[in-house]
All heavy atoms as TSV, in Angstrom:
chain	resi	resn	atom	element	x	y	z
A	1	MET	N	N	0.869	-1.179	0.034
A	1	MET	CA	C	0.024	0.017	-0.019
A	1	MET	C	C	0.932	1.247	-0.013
A	1	MET	O	O	1.827	1.346	0.820
A	1	MET	CB	C	-0.884	-0.013	1.227
A	1	MET	CG	C	-1.870	1.142	1.327
A	1	MET	SD	S	-2.931	1.151	2.774
A	1	MET	CE	C	-3.792	-0.401	2.601
A	2	PRO	N	N	0.658	2.154	-0.877
A	2	PRO	CA	C	1.460	3.364	-0.968
A	2	PRO	C	C	1.392	4.203	0.326
A	2	PRO	O	O	0.329	4.231	0.982
A	2	PRO	CB	C	0.872	4.171	-2.130
A	2	PRO	CG	C	-0.030	3.211	-2.869
A	2	PRO	CD	C	-0.360	2.108	-1.918
A	3	GLU	N	N	2.466	4.819	0.704
A	3	GLU	CA	C	2.525	5.602	1.906
A	3	GLU	C	C	1.488	6.740	1.917
A	3	GLU	O	O	0.872	7.052	2.916
A	3	GLU	CB	C	3.912	6.207	2.085
A	3	GLU	CG	C	4.063	6.916	3.410
A	3	GLU	CD	C	5.495	7.413	3.623
A	3	GLU	OE1	O	6.398	7.029	2.887
A	3	GLU	OE2	O	5.661	8.182	4.615
A	4	SER	N	N	1.271	7.364	0.708
A	4	SER	CA	C	0.270	8.400	0.634
A	4	SER	C	C	-1.149	7.926	1.004
A	4	SER	O	O	-1.922	8.608	1.673
A	4	SER	CB	C	0.270	9.045	-0.784
A	4	SER	OG	O	-0.076	8.055	-1.741
A	5	LEU	N	N	-1.460	6.677	0.539
A	5	LEU	CA	C	-2.771	6.112	0.904
A	5	LEU	C	C	-2.874	5.840	2.414
A	5	LEU	O	O	-3.852	6.119	3.006
A	5	LEU	CB	C	-3.074	4.834	0.092
A	5	LEU	CG	C	-4.362	4.157	0.384
A	5	LEU	CD1	C	-5.603	5.074	0.206
A	5	LEU	CD2	C	-4.524	2.893	-0.472
A	6	CYS	N	N	-1.784	5.258	2.929
A	6	CYS	CA	C	-1.754	5.033	4.410
A	6	CYS	C	C	-1.987	6.343	5.157
A	6	CYS	O	O	-2.801	6.366	6.097
A	6	CYS	CB	C	-0.412	4.433	4.812
A	6	CYS	SG	S	-0.146	2.779	4.216
A	7	ASN	N	N	-1.309	7.378	4.806
A	7	ASN	CA	C	-1.431	8.678	5.469
A	7	ASN	C	C	-2.829	9.253	5.327
A	7	ASN	O	O	-3.427	9.754	6.311
A	7	ASN	CB	C	-0.479	9.661	4.981
A	7	ASN	CG	C	0.964	9.347	5.349
A	7	ASN	OD1	O	1.200	8.734	6.400
A	7	ASN	ND2	N	1.955	9.750	4.597
A	8	GLU	N	N	-3.418	9.100	4.155
A	8	GLU	CA	C	-4.814	9.536	3.907
A	8	GLU	C	C	-5.804	8.806	4.828
A	8	GLU	O	O	-6.678	9.413	5.407
A	8	GLU	CB	C	-5.162	9.348	2.466
A	8	GLU	CG	C	-6.539	9.852	2.103
A	8	GLU	CD	C	-6.891	9.684	0.652
A	8	GLU	OE1	O	-5.956	9.481	-0.214
A	8	GLU	OE2	O	-8.059	9.651	0.318
A	9	LEU	N	N	-5.610	7.474	4.914
A	9	LEU	CA	C	-6.489	6.689	5.739
A	9	LEU	C	C	-6.353	7.035	7.198
A	9	LEU	O	O	-7.362	7.160	7.953
A	9	LEU	CB	C	-6.234	5.194	5.508
A	9	LEU	CG	C	-6.590	4.625	4.135
A	9	LEU	CD1	C	-6.085	3.189	4.038
A	9	LEU	CD2	C	-8.087	4.720	3.932
A	10	LEU	N	N	-5.108	7.250	7.668
A	10	LEU	CA	C	-4.932	7.601	9.054
A	10	LEU	C	C	-5.501	8.954	9.394
A	10	LEU	O	O	-6.059	9.159	10.459
A	10	LEU	CB	C	-3.400	7.616	9.374
A	10	LEU	CG	C	-2.745	6.241	9.432
A	10	LEU	CD1	C	-1.250	6.379	9.553
A	10	LEU	CD2	C	-3.304	5.421	10.566
A	11	ASP	N	N	-5.427	9.881	8.423
A	11	ASP	CA	C	-6.075	11.188	8.598
A	11	ASP	C	C	-7.596	11.129	8.742
A	11	ASP	O	O	-8.206	11.936	9.382
A	11	ASP	CB	C	-5.749	12.116	7.482
A	11	ASP	CG	C	-4.255	12.577	7.488
A	11	ASP	OD1	O	-3.618	12.419	8.563
A	11	ASP	OD2	O	-3.725	13.022	6.481
A	12	ASP	N	N	-8.206	10.121	8.054
A	12	ASP	CA	C	-9.638	10.000	8.059
A	12	ASP	C	C	-10.229	9.172	9.195
A	12	ASP	O	O	-11.447	9.042	9.346
A	12	ASP	CB	C	-10.087	9.397	6.754
A	12	ASP	CG	C	-9.936	10.383	5.568
A	12	ASP	OD1	O	-9.859	11.591	5.845
A	12	ASP	OD2	O	-9.860	9.927	4.416
A	13	ILE	N	N	-9.381	8.602	10.028
A	13	ILE	CA	C	-9.852	7.757	11.119
A	13	ILE	C	C	-10.422	8.675	12.234
A	13	ILE	O	O	-9.844	9.587	12.674
A	13	ILE	CB	C	-8.724	6.851	11.655
A	13	ILE	CG1	C	-8.339	5.814	10.663
A	13	ILE	CG2	C	-9.120	6.221	12.976
A	13	ILE	CD1	C	-7.175	4.955	11.023
A	14	ASP	N	N	-11.599	8.271	12.763
A	14	ASP	CA	C	-12.208	8.872	13.913
A	14	ASP	C	C	-12.233	7.884	15.036
A	14	ASP	O	O	-12.543	6.715	14.817
A	14	ASP	CB	C	-13.611	9.345	13.595
A	14	ASP	CG	C	-13.685	10.460	12.589
A	14	ASP	OD1	O	-12.771	11.349	12.669
A	14	ASP	OD2	O	-14.605	10.478	11.769
A	15	PHE	N	N	-11.967	8.361	16.232
A	15	PHE	CA	C	-12.054	7.520	17.420
A	15	PHE	C	C	-13.321	7.830	18.118
A	15	PHE	O	O	-13.587	8.961	18.447
A	15	PHE	CB	C	-10.834	7.680	18.352
A	15	PHE	CG	C	-9.573	7.239	17.661
A	15	PHE	CD1	C	-8.739	8.132	16.987
A	15	PHE	CD2	C	-9.185	5.881	17.744
A	15	PHE	CE1	C	-7.595	7.692	16.411
A	15	PHE	CE2	C	-8.017	5.465	17.160
A	15	PHE	CZ	C	-7.187	6.359	16.471
A	16	TYR	N	N	-14.169	6.830	18.336
A	16	TYR	CA	C	-15.488	6.988	18.886
A	16	TYR	C	C	-15.763	5.869	19.876
A	16	TYR	O	O	-15.878	4.693	19.488
A	16	TYR	CB	C	-16.517	7.024	17.760
A	16	TYR	CG	C	-17.949	7.346	18.156
A	16	TYR	CD1	C	-18.298	8.589	18.534
A	16	TYR	CD2	C	-18.907	6.297	18.158
A	16	TYR	CE1	C	-19.628	8.809	18.948
A	16	TYR	CE2	C	-20.175	6.535	18.544
A	16	TYR	CZ	C	-20.554	7.803	18.913
A	16	TYR	OH	O	-21.873	8.052	19.306
A	17	TYR	N	N	-15.880	6.197	21.124
A	17	TYR	CA	C	-16.141	5.162	22.141
A	17	TYR	C	C	-15.125	4.009	22.065
A	17	TYR	O	O	-15.523	2.804	22.023
A	17	TYR	CB	C	-17.524	4.664	22.082
A	17	TYR	CG	C	-18.572	5.694	22.451
A	17	TYR	CD1	C	-19.442	6.227	21.520
A	17	TYR	CD2	C	-18.670	6.157	23.783
A	17	TYR	CE1	C	-20.374	7.175	21.866
A	17	TYR	CE2	C	-19.599	7.100	24.122
A	17	TYR	CZ	C	-20.445	7.631	23.161
A	17	TYR	OH	O	-21.366	8.581	23.514
A	18	ASN	N	N	-13.845	4.372	21.968
A	18	ASN	CA	C	-12.747	3.380	21.885
A	18	ASN	C	C	-12.819	2.450	20.679
A	18	ASN	O	O	-12.247	1.349	20.646
A	18	ASN	CB	C	-12.653	2.579	23.156
A	18	ASN	CG	C	-12.253	3.334	24.338
A	18	ASN	OD1	O	-11.524	4.305	24.254
A	18	ASN	ND2	N	-12.827	3.015	25.494
A	19	LYS	N	N	-13.550	2.897	19.643
A	19	LYS	CA	C	-13.566	2.120	18.395
A	19	LYS	C	C	-13.084	3.008	17.233
A	19	LYS	O	O	-13.337	4.236	17.274
A	19	LYS	CB	C	-14.980	1.636	18.098
A	19	LYS	CG	C	-15.464	0.589	19.058
A	19	LYS	CD	C	-16.836	0.034	18.682
A	19	LYS	CE	C	-17.230	-1.004	19.672
A	19	LYS	NZ	N	-18.545	-1.516	19.346
A	20	VAL	N	N	-12.410	2.432	16.289
A	20	VAL	CA	C	-11.968	3.183	15.117
A	20	VAL	C	C	-13.037	3.164	14.052
A	20	VAL	O	O	-13.568	2.143	13.714
A	20	VAL	CB	C	-10.670	2.592	14.566
A	20	VAL	CG1	C	-10.213	3.316	13.341
A	20	VAL	CG2	C	-9.559	2.620	15.595
A	21	LYS	N	N	-13.406	4.345	13.559
A	21	LYS	CA	C	-14.371	4.495	12.477
A	21	LYS	C	C	-13.707	5.114	11.290
A	21	LYS	O	O	-13.158	6.228	11.407
A	21	LYS	CB	C	-15.558	5.372	12.949
A	21	LYS	CG	C	-16.318	4.865	14.131
A	21	LYS	CD	C	-17.113	3.674	13.808
A	21	LYS	CE	C	-17.947	3.255	15.016
A	21	LYS	NZ	N	-18.736	2.095	14.777
A	22	CYS	N	N	-13.736	4.460	10.150
A	22	CYS	CA	C	-13.159	5.031	8.929
A	22	CYS	C	C	-13.880	4.407	7.733
A	22	CYS	O	O	-13.757	3.247	7.452
A	22	CYS	CB	C	-11.677	4.736	8.858
A	22	CYS	SG	S	-10.887	5.407	7.369
A	23	ARG	N	N	-14.661	5.250	7.077
A	23	ARG	CA	C	-15.464	4.791	5.936
A	23	ARG	C	C	-14.606	4.219	4.804
A	23	ARG	O	O	-14.948	3.221	4.169
A	23	ARG	CB	C	-16.287	5.928	5.382
A	23	ARG	CG	C	-17.328	6.413	6.376
A	23	ARG	CD	C	-18.679	5.816	6.044
A	23	ARG	NE	N	-19.670	6.406	6.906
A	23	ARG	CZ	C	-20.525	5.681	7.623
A	23	ARG	NH1	N	-20.499	4.365	7.517
A	23	ARG	NH2	N	-21.434	6.235	8.418
A	24	LYS	N	N	-13.429	4.804	4.571
A	24	LYS	CA	C	-12.605	4.331	3.492
A	24	LYS	C	C	-12.078	2.919	3.811
A	24	LYS	O	O	-12.088	2.051	2.910
A	24	LYS	CB	C	-11.416	5.260	3.295
A	24	LYS	CG	C	-11.806	6.591	2.646
A	24	LYS	CD	C	-10.617	7.482	2.442
A	24	LYS	CE	C	-11.097	8.861	1.958
A	24	LYS	NZ	N	-9.955	9.772	1.771
A	25	ILE	N	N	-11.701	2.673	5.040
A	25	ILE	CA	C	-11.303	1.323	5.431
A	25	ILE	C	C	-12.439	0.377	5.356
A	25	ILE	O	O	-12.274	-0.759	4.864
A	25	ILE	CB	C	-10.607	1.369	6.787
A	25	ILE	CG1	C	-9.288	2.106	6.762
A	25	ILE	CG2	C	-10.410	-0.066	7.296
A	25	ILE	CD1	C	-8.612	2.306	8.101
A	26	GLU	N	N	-13.619	0.773	5.793
A	26	GLU	CA	C	-14.786	-0.101	5.681
A	26	GLU	C	C	-15.095	-0.491	4.265
A	26	GLU	O	O	-15.406	-1.625	4.002
A	26	GLU	CB	C	-16.012	0.623	6.330
A	26	GLU	CG	C	-15.940	0.750	7.829
A	26	GLU	CD	C	-17.034	1.588	8.418
A	26	GLU	OE1	O	-17.923	2.021	7.673
A	26	GLU	OE2	O	-17.014	1.810	9.627
A	27	ARG	N	N	-14.968	0.442	3.341
A	27	ARG	CA	C	-15.133	0.052	1.933
A	27	ARG	C	C	-14.065	-0.843	1.380
A	27	ARG	O	O	-14.287	-1.593	0.435
A	27	ARG	CB	C	-15.242	1.395	1.087
A	27	ARG	CG	C	-16.516	2.157	1.291
A	27	ARG	CD	C	-16.655	3.260	0.214
A	27	ARG	NE	N	-15.607	4.235	0.279
A	27	ARG	CZ	C	-15.648	5.435	0.881
A	27	ARG	NH1	N	-16.725	5.749	1.511
A	27	ARG	NH2	N	-14.626	6.235	0.833
A	28	MET	N	N	-12.845	-0.792	1.989
A	28	MET	CA	C	-11.744	-1.610	1.519
A	28	MET	C	C	-11.788	-3.019	2.136
A	28	MET	O	O	-11.039	-3.910	1.709
A	28	MET	CB	C	-10.424	-0.963	1.881
A	28	MET	CG	C	-10.148	0.341	1.167
A	28	MET	SD	S	-8.640	1.128	1.768
A	28	MET	CE	C	-7.385	-0.031	1.358
A	29	LEU	N	N	-12.620	-3.250	3.124
A	29	LEU	CA	C	-12.619	-4.546	3.869
A	29	LEU	C	C	-12.730	-5.772	2.947
A	29	LEU	O	O	-11.984	-6.756	3.165
A	29	LEU	CB	C	-13.661	-4.579	4.933
A	29	LEU	CG	C	-13.342	-3.769	6.161
A	29	LEU	CD1	C	-14.505	-3.809	7.143
A	29	LEU	CD2	C	-12.060	-4.239	6.832
A	30	PRO	N	N	-13.571	-5.822	1.956
A	30	PRO	CA	C	-13.643	-7.000	1.114
A	30	PRO	C	C	-12.303	-7.331	0.390
A	30	PRO	O	O	-11.818	-8.426	0.402
A	30	PRO	CB	C	-14.735	-6.720	0.078
A	30	PRO	CG	C	-15.617	-5.741	0.767
A	30	PRO	CD	C	-14.667	-4.864	1.607
A	31	ALA	N	N	-11.651	-6.303	-0.123
A	31	ALA	CA	C	-10.351	-6.467	-0.738
A	31	ALA	C	C	-9.301	-6.880	0.255
A	31	ALA	O	O	-8.461	-7.701	0.003
A	31	ALA	CB	C	-9.948	-5.197	-1.524
A	32	LEU	N	N	-9.303	-6.213	1.404
A	32	LEU	CA	C	-8.336	-6.557	2.470
A	32	LEU	C	C	-8.489	-8.017	2.937
A	32	LEU	O	O	-7.525	-8.744	3.150
A	32	LEU	CB	C	-8.423	-5.588	3.642
A	32	LEU	CG	C	-8.073	-4.162	3.361
A	32	LEU	CD1	C	-8.406	-3.257	4.543
A	32	LEU	CD2	C	-6.609	-4.036	3.031
A	33	SER	N	N	-9.748	-8.444	3.056
A	33	SER	CA	C	-10.059	-9.794	3.477
A	33	SER	C	C	-9.488	-10.808	2.458
A	33	SER	O	O	-8.899	-11.816	2.816
A	33	SER	CB	C	-11.526	-9.977	3.653
A	33	SER	OG	O	-11.832	-11.278	4.039
A	34	LYS	N	N	-9.684	-10.516	1.150
A	34	LYS	CA	C	-9.126	-11.375	0.112
A	34	LYS	C	C	-7.614	-11.460	0.206
A	34	LYS	O	O	-7.005	-12.543	0.028
A	34	LYS	CB	C	-9.538	-10.883	-1.286
A	34	LYS	CG	C	-10.968	-11.198	-1.650
A	34	LYS	CD	C	-11.241	-10.697	-3.055
A	34	LYS	CE	C	-12.673	-10.958	-3.500
A	34	LYS	NZ	N	-12.944	-10.480	-4.803
A	35	MET	N	N	-6.990	-10.309	0.446
A	35	MET	CA	C	-5.538	-10.271	0.564
A	35	MET	C	C	-5.067	-11.158	1.724
A	35	MET	O	O	-4.035	-11.893	1.622
A	35	MET	CB	C	-5.029	-8.859	0.754
A	35	MET	CG	C	-5.166	-8.005	-0.475
A	35	MET	SD	S	-4.841	-6.233	-0.157
A	35	MET	CE	C	-3.207	-6.245	0.502
A	36	VAL	N	N	-5.728	-11.122	2.854
A	36	VAL	CA	C	-5.364	-11.904	4.007
A	36	VAL	C	C	-5.554	-13.375	3.721
A	36	VAL	O	O	-4.663	-14.169	4.017
A	36	VAL	CB	C	-6.243	-11.510	5.210
A	36	VAL	CG1	C	-6.107	-12.523	6.392
A	36	VAL	CG2	C	-5.882	-10.150	5.718
A	37	ILE	N	N	-6.665	-13.776	3.062
A	37	ILE	CA	C	-6.849	-15.193	2.718
A	37	ILE	C	C	-5.772	-15.661	1.769
A	37	ILE	O	O	-5.230	-16.792	1.921
A	37	ILE	CB	C	-8.277	-15.340	2.133
A	37	ILE	CG1	C	-9.310	-15.175	3.221
A	37	ILE	CG2	C	-8.432	-16.724	1.489
A	37	ILE	CD1	C	-10.710	-15.040	2.724
A	38	GLU	N	N	-5.427	-14.867	0.764
A	38	GLU	CA	C	-4.367	-15.278	-0.149
A	38	GLU	C	C	-3.035	-15.426	0.552
A	38	GLU	O	O	-2.281	-16.382	0.283
A	38	GLU	CB	C	-4.230	-14.229	-1.260
A	38	GLU	CG	C	-5.390	-14.226	-2.271
A	38	GLU	CD	C	-5.350	-13.092	-3.191
A	38	GLU	OE1	O	-4.318	-12.373	-3.268
A	38	GLU	OE2	O	-6.350	-12.904	-3.956
A	39	GLU	N	N	-2.721	-14.517	1.458
A	39	GLU	CA	C	-1.456	-14.612	2.208
A	39	GLU	C	C	-1.459	-15.879	3.090
A	39	GLU	O	O	-0.435	-16.582	3.185
A	39	GLU	CB	C	-1.305	-13.388	3.057
A	39	GLU	CG	C	0.052	-13.261	3.732
A	39	GLU	CD	C	1.198	-13.042	2.729
A	39	GLU	OE1	O	0.973	-12.550	1.592
A	39	GLU	OE2	O	2.338	-13.425	3.057
A	40	GLN	N	N	-2.580	-16.152	3.750
A	40	GLN	CA	C	-2.685	-17.393	4.566
A	40	GLN	C	C	-2.464	-18.627	3.688
A	40	GLN	O	O	-1.823	-19.579	4.140
A	40	GLN	CB	C	-4.006	-17.419	5.278
A	40	GLN	CG	C	-4.125	-16.468	6.399
A	40	GLN	CD	C	-5.514	-16.462	7.056
A	40	GLN	OE1	O	-6.482	-16.802	6.433
A	40	GLN	NE2	N	-5.551	-16.155	8.335
A	41	ASN	N	N	-3.080	-18.643	2.525
A	41	ASN	CA	C	-2.916	-19.788	1.604
A	41	ASN	C	C	-1.441	-19.938	1.147
A	41	ASN	O	O	-0.963	-21.072	1.127
A	41	ASN	CB	C	-3.822	-19.626	0.413
A	41	ASN	CG	C	-5.265	-19.833	0.731
A	41	ASN	OD1	O	-5.661	-20.439	1.784
A	41	ASN	ND2	N	-6.149	-19.269	-0.086
A	42	ASP	N	N	-0.773	-18.848	0.897
A	42	ASP	CA	C	0.622	-18.927	0.508
A	42	ASP	C	C	1.510	-19.402	1.642
A	42	ASP	O	O	2.351	-20.262	1.420
A	42	ASP	CB	C	1.153	-17.535	0.082
A	42	ASP	CG	C	0.626	-17.044	-1.238
A	42	ASP	OD1	O	0.068	-17.913	-2.028
A	42	ASP	OD2	O	0.691	-15.832	-1.523
A	43	ILE	N	N	1.230	-19.005	2.863
A	43	ILE	CA	C	1.973	-19.491	4.014
A	43	ILE	C	C	1.694	-20.985	4.221
A	43	ILE	O	O	2.624	-21.741	4.484
A	43	ILE	CB	C	1.613	-18.681	5.279
A	43	ILE	CG1	C	2.154	-17.274	5.174
A	43	ILE	CG2	C	2.160	-19.361	6.528
A	43	ILE	CD1	C	1.625	-16.296	6.230
A	44	ALA	N	N	0.416	-21.390	4.084
A	44	ALA	CA	C	0.068	-22.748	4.265
A	44	ALA	C	C	0.814	-23.658	3.232
A	44	ALA	O	O	1.187	-24.808	3.554
A	44	ALA	CB	C	-1.419	-22.964	4.143
A	45	LYS	N	N	0.949	-23.163	2.026
A	45	LYS	CA	C	1.673	-23.937	0.974
A	45	LYS	C	C	3.135	-24.047	1.309
A	45	LYS	O	O	3.760	-25.104	1.066
A	45	LYS	CB	C	1.466	-23.281	-0.380
A	45	LYS	CG	C	0.078	-23.457	-0.932
A	45	LYS	CD	C	-0.032	-22.748	-2.268
A	45	LYS	CE	C	-1.492	-22.696	-2.709
A	45	LYS	NZ	N	-1.641	-21.881	-3.993
A	46	GLN	N	N	3.718	-22.966	1.815
A	46	GLN	CA	C	5.132	-22.991	2.130
A	46	GLN	C	C	5.505	-23.752	3.391
A	46	GLN	O	O	6.539	-24.320	3.503
A	46	GLN	CB	C	5.648	-21.504	2.261
A	46	GLN	CG	C	5.599	-20.731	0.980
A	46	GLN	CD	C	5.997	-19.307	1.199
A	46	GLN	OE1	O	6.320	-18.840	2.284
A	46	GLN	NE2	N	5.867	-18.467	0.154
A	47	HIS	N	N	4.583	-23.726	4.344
A	47	HIS	CA	C	4.779	-24.362	5.654
A	47	HIS	C	C	3.602	-25.235	6.030
A	47	HIS	O	O	2.755	-24.810	6.821
A	47	HIS	CB	C	5.014	-23.307	6.735
A	47	HIS	CG	C	6.095	-22.344	6.371
A	47	HIS	ND1	N	7.454	-22.669	6.482
A	47	HIS	CD2	C	6.083	-21.062	5.908
A	47	HIS	CE1	C	8.216	-21.590	6.068
A	47	HIS	NE2	N	7.346	-20.655	5.755
A	48	PRO	N	N	3.464	-26.398	5.475
A	48	PRO	CA	C	2.291	-27.263	5.746
A	48	PRO	C	C	2.249	-27.535	7.241
A	48	PRO	O	O	3.243	-27.770	7.945
A	48	PRO	CB	C	2.585	-28.549	4.988
A	48	PRO	CG	C	3.598	-28.182	3.968
A	48	PRO	CD	C	4.389	-27.011	4.501
A	49	GLY	N	N	1.048	-27.474	7.826
A	49	GLY	CA	C	0.832	-27.772	9.234
A	49	GLY	C	C	0.914	-26.571	10.140
A	49	GLY	O	O	0.646	-26.667	11.306
A	50	VAL	N	N	1.289	-25.378	9.596
A	50	VAL	CA	C	1.427	-24.201	10.421
A	50	VAL	C	C	0.076	-23.575	10.698
A	50	VAL	O	O	-0.266	-23.192	11.833
A	50	VAL	CB	C	2.365	-23.168	9.774
A	50	VAL	CG1	C	2.371	-21.870	10.525
A	50	VAL	CG2	C	3.791	-23.735	9.707
A	51	LEU	N	N	-0.778	-23.460	9.665
A	51	LEU	CA	C	-2.097	-22.846	9.852
A	51	LEU	C	C	-3.124	-23.925	9.909
A	51	LEU	O	O	-3.228	-24.864	9.299
A	51	LEU	CB	C	-2.407	-21.859	8.721
A	51	LEU	CG	C	-1.591	-20.638	8.645
A	51	LEU	CD1	C	-1.939	-19.806	7.428
A	51	LEU	CD2	C	-1.793	-19.815	9.872
């Protein structure tokens, strides 16, 4: 993720009752979830039995 996007997301985060609220991150969740699953699958292939 580019540093400029990271900075933009951090600027848009609101803290509300000890929870982070950020619409941009909420919209990115499906793509982020796919990235996590792909990474877990890669790790599982490289290290069978770890996950």
